[in-house]
Structures are given as structure tokens and as C-alpha cells.
C-alpha positions in Angstrom: 31.2 -10.2 -56.5 33.2 -11.5 -59.5 34.2 -15.2 -59.5 37.9 -14.3 -59.9 37.8 -11.9 -57.0 36.0 -14.4 -54.8 38.6 -17.1 -55.6 41.5 -14.8 -54.7 39.8 -13.8 -51.4 39.3 -17.5 -50.6 43.0 -18.1 -51.3 44.1 -15.3 -49.0 41.8 -16.5 -46.2 43.2 -20.1 -46.7 46.8 -18.8 -46.5 46.1 -16.7 -43.4 44.3 -19.7 -41.7 47.3 -21.9 -42.6 49.8 -19.5 -41.1 47.7 -19.2 -37.9 47.6 -23.0 -37.6 51.3 -23.3 -38.3 52.1 -20.8 -35.6 49.9 -22.7 -33.1 52.0 -25.9 -33.7 55.3 -24.2 -32.7 57.0 -25.8 -29.7 57.3 -23.6 -26.6 60.7 -22.3 -25.7 62.6 -24.7 -23.4 63.1 -23.6 -19.8 66.6 -22.7 -18.9 67.4 -25.1 -16.0 70.9 -23.9 -15.6 69.9 -21.4 -12.9 67.9 -24.0 -11.0 70.8 -26.5 -11.3 73.3 -23.9 -10.1 71.5 -23.2 -6.9 69.1 -26.0 -5.9 68.9 -24.9 -2.3 67.6 -21.4 -3.2 65.1 -23.0 -5.7 63.8 -25.4 -3.1 63.6 -22.7 -0.4 61.7 -20.4 -2.8 59.4 -23.3 -3.8 58.5 -24.1 -0.2 57.9 -20.4 0.5 55.6 -20.2 -2.5 53.9 -23.5 -1.6 53.2 -22.1 2.0 51.9 -18.8 0.6 49.6 -20.5 -2.0 48.3 -23.1 0.6 47.4 -20.3 2.9 45.7 -18.4 0.1 43.8 -21.5 -1.0 42.7 -22.3 2.5 41.3 -18.7 2.9 39.6 -18.9 -0.5 38.0 -22.2 0.3 36.7 -20.9 3.7 35.2 -17.9 1.9 33.5 -20.1 -0.7 32.1 -22.5 1.9 30.8 -19.6 4.0 29.1 -17.9 1.0 27.6 -21.3 0.0 26.2 -21.8 3.6 24.8 -18.3 3.7 23.1 -18.2 0.3 21.7 -21.8 0.2 18.6 -23.0 1.9 18.5 -26.6 3.3 15.8 -27.5 0.8 18.2 -26.8 -2.1 20.7 -29.5 -0.9 18.2 -32.4 -1.3 19.3 -34.7 -4.0 22.7 -33.1 -4.3 25.5 -35.3 -5.7 29.2 -34.9 -5.2 29.5 -32.9 -8.4 29.9 -29.6 -6.6 32.7 -31.0 -4.5 34.5 -32.5 -7.6 34.2 -29.3 -9.5 35.6 -27.3 -6.6 38.5 -29.7 -6.2 39.3 -29.4 -10.0 39.0 -25.6 -9.8 41.3 -25.5 -6.8 43.9 -27.7 -8.5 44.0 -25.4 -11.5 44.1 -22.2 -9.3 46.8 -23.7 -7.1 49.0 -24.5 -10.2 48.5 -21.1 -11.7 49.2 -19.3 -8.4 52.3 -21.4 -7.8 53.7 -20.7 -11.2 53.2 -17.0 -10.9 54.8 -16.9 -7.4 57.9 -18.8 -8.7 58.1 -16.5 -11.7 57.9 -13.5 -9.4 60.9 -14.9 -7.5 62.8 -15.2 -10.8 62.3 -18.9 -11.6 61.1 -19.4 -15.1 58.4 -22.0 -15.4 58.0 -24.5 -18.2 55.5 -23.2 -20.8 52.9 -25.5 -22.1 51.3 -25.4 -25.5 47.7 -24.4 -25.6 46.5 -28.0 -26.3 48.4 -29.2 -23.2 46.6 -26.7 -21.0 43.2 -27.9 -21.9 41.8 -30.2 -19.2 44.9 -29.9 -17.0 
């Protein structure tokens, strides 16, 4: 490849990378709270319905996970176990609960605040 052509390709790649990074820094659109403020009773009622639905779903999922773990593990495999499995399950449940709750509220017409990708990491 010619040095001039190589330099122009590197410039194009740098520009594209810069545009991608600039787009990632954009703030998410603010949530319109006017609807929520206009009818707080309906919002609270929908939130409680979603919470009950999600809690029921999470309880069922946890029972299935525990039953599967009981069936497929031998007692000898549990020797020396730490609380890491329990902590990982709790973390996973929290994330799953939040995602399911958001999708339930969105299905009922309540827009949820959007987080940037870097705010979603680890939460």
C-alpha cells in the first residue's frame, strides 16, 4: 500500500472512531414526567400491579433455579462452597427484577428513564 493511501485510510478510521465516541457521549432523552404528575394514582396503581407481577415471576424463577440446583448437584459438590453462588444469584435477581419492572411499566404506557450505557454497567 502506498504511504499516502495508508495515511488517508488512518484519517478516515480516526474520524469514524471519533464520531462513534461522540455519539456515545450523548445524554439520553429526559423522561416526560407530565403524564406521571397528572395522574399519580394511576401511576402508583400500575406500579403496584407490576411489582406484584414481577415478584410472583421472580419467586417462581427462584424456585425453579433452586430445584434444578438440588436435582443436578451431588452433596459432595457442596463441600467447601462459599456464599459466592448466593451473592451472584441475588445480584442477578436484582438486575432481572429491574429490567422486568421497567418493561412492565413501559407496557402499561409509562416511559422509564433511560440510562447511558456506562450507567448500566454494574447496576
